[in-house]
MARPA-684297 format. One record per residue (C-alpha): residue number from 1; z negated, x, y. Coordinates in Angstrom, 3 decimals. Example, Ala and Ser with C-alpha at 12.3 -4.5 7.8 and 13.67 -1.06 7.14 Angstrom:
[1,[-7.800,12.300,-4.500]]
[2,[-7.140,13.670,-1.060]]
% end
This chain:
[1,[-145.027,92.575,37.679]]
[2,[-146.456,94.760,34.950]]
[3,[-150.213,94.428,34.318]]
[4,[-150.427,98.199,34.030]]
[5,[-149.527,98.574,37.698]]
[6,[-151.011,101.722,39.258]]
[7,[-152.870,99.666,41.850]]
[8,[-154.776,97.899,39.087]]
[9,[-155.767,101.138,37.344]]
[10,[-156.653,103.135,40.441]]
[11,[-160.299,102.037,40.942]]
[12,[-161.066,102.628,37.274]]
[13,[-159.746,106.173,37.069]]
[14,[-162.041,109.029,38.112]]
[15,[-160.891,110.924,41.191]]
[16,[-159.221,114.188,40.336]]
[17,[-159.769,117.168,42.625]]
[18,[-156.881,117.895,44.944]]
[19,[-154.733,120.824,43.817]]
[20,[-154.807,123.879,46.081]]
[21,[-152.096,123.995,48.724]]
[22,[-149.534,126.722,48.063]]
[23,[-148.950,127.286,51.759]]
[24,[-152.526,128.530,52.082]]
[25,[-151.891,131.581,49.914]]
[26,[-148.661,132.454,51.711]]
[27,[-150.220,132.120,55.165]]
[28,[-153.313,134.042,54.076]]
[29,[-151.145,136.938,52.912]]
[30,[-149.206,136.859,56.170]]
[31,[-152.023,136.348,58.699]]
[32,[-155.417,137.354,57.302]]
[33,[-156.865,140.478,58.955]]
[34,[-153.961,140.618,61.442]]
[35,[-155.491,139.500,64.734]]
[36,[-152.970,141.481,66.797]]
[37,[-149.859,139.953,65.178]]
[38,[-147.306,138.785,67.753]]
[39,[-146.716,135.070,68.186]]
[40,[-144.357,133.572,65.625]]
[41,[-143.224,129.977,66.255]]
[42,[-142.375,129.292,62.600]]
[43,[-145.737,130.637,61.446]]
[44,[-147.510,128.585,64.090]]
[45,[-145.766,125.429,62.879]]
[46,[-146.738,126.243,59.298]]
[47,[-150.368,126.713,60.386]]
[48,[-150.345,123.362,62.179]]
[49,[-148.834,121.626,59.155]]
[50,[-151.361,123.167,56.773]]
[51,[-154.142,122.100,59.127]]
[52,[-152.859,118.514,59.085]]
[53,[-152.678,118.507,55.292]]
[54,[-156.206,119.862,55.002]]
[55,[-157.466,117.301,57.518]]
[56,[-155.811,114.442,55.643]]
[57,[-157.582,115.583,52.476]]
[58,[-160.822,116.009,54.437]]
[59,[-160.710,119.650,53.383]]
[60,[-162.333,122.579,55.119]]
[61,[-160.404,125.137,57.107]]
[62,[-159.641,128.300,55.088]]
[63,[-162.264,131.036,54.976]]
[64,[-159.700,133.634,56.108]]
[65,[-158.912,131.789,59.353]]
[66,[-161.360,133.736,61.594]]
[67,[-159.438,136.942,60.787]]
[68,[-156.056,135.439,61.773]]
[69,[-154.391,135.804,65.198]]
[70,[-155.678,133.493,67.946]]
[71,[-152.462,131.448,68.082]]
[72,[-152.661,130.792,64.318]]
[73,[-156.316,129.725,64.550]]
[74,[-155.551,127.370,67.428]]
[75,[-152.553,125.811,65.650]]
[76,[-154.489,125.255,62.430]]
[77,[-157.511,123.768,64.228]]
[78,[-155.259,121.407,66.195]]
[79,[-153.505,120.316,63.011]]
[80,[-156.809,119.869,61.204]]
[81,[-158.161,117.675,64.002]]
[82,[-154.985,115.588,63.899]]
[83,[-155.235,115.169,60.139]]
[84,[-158.867,114.106,60.372]]
[85,[-158.033,111.598,63.099]]
[86,[-155.173,110.147,61.061]]
[87,[-157.413,109.847,58.010]]
[88,[-160.153,108.254,60.127]]
[89,[-162.635,111.063,59.493]]
[90,[-162.606,112.680,62.936]]
[91,[-165.052,112.136,65.758]]
[92,[-162.482,110.270,67.827]]
[93,[-161.594,107.354,65.600]]
[94,[-158.878,105.356,67.356]]
[95,[-159.285,101.607,67.201]]
[96,[-163.018,101.697,66.510]]
% end
């Protein structure tokens, strides 16, 4: 095994900030300030997935979320809670 293995370097390298998620911009353009938008299953799934990704990174929900349709807010909050639970950052920490 090479001495320069990534696992050996990891604790010594400073943590880089996470890059912004591209899905956030696309969903913001589609959903922000559109509370009356009809339910869209594909959009809802994308909201849930973005919420999970943000939760896994321990990131905050987007600032535009309160202006999105109710179904989009609910999907993103559910995904965010799932991501936090998976990462062990949520209130309900399984196995503890």
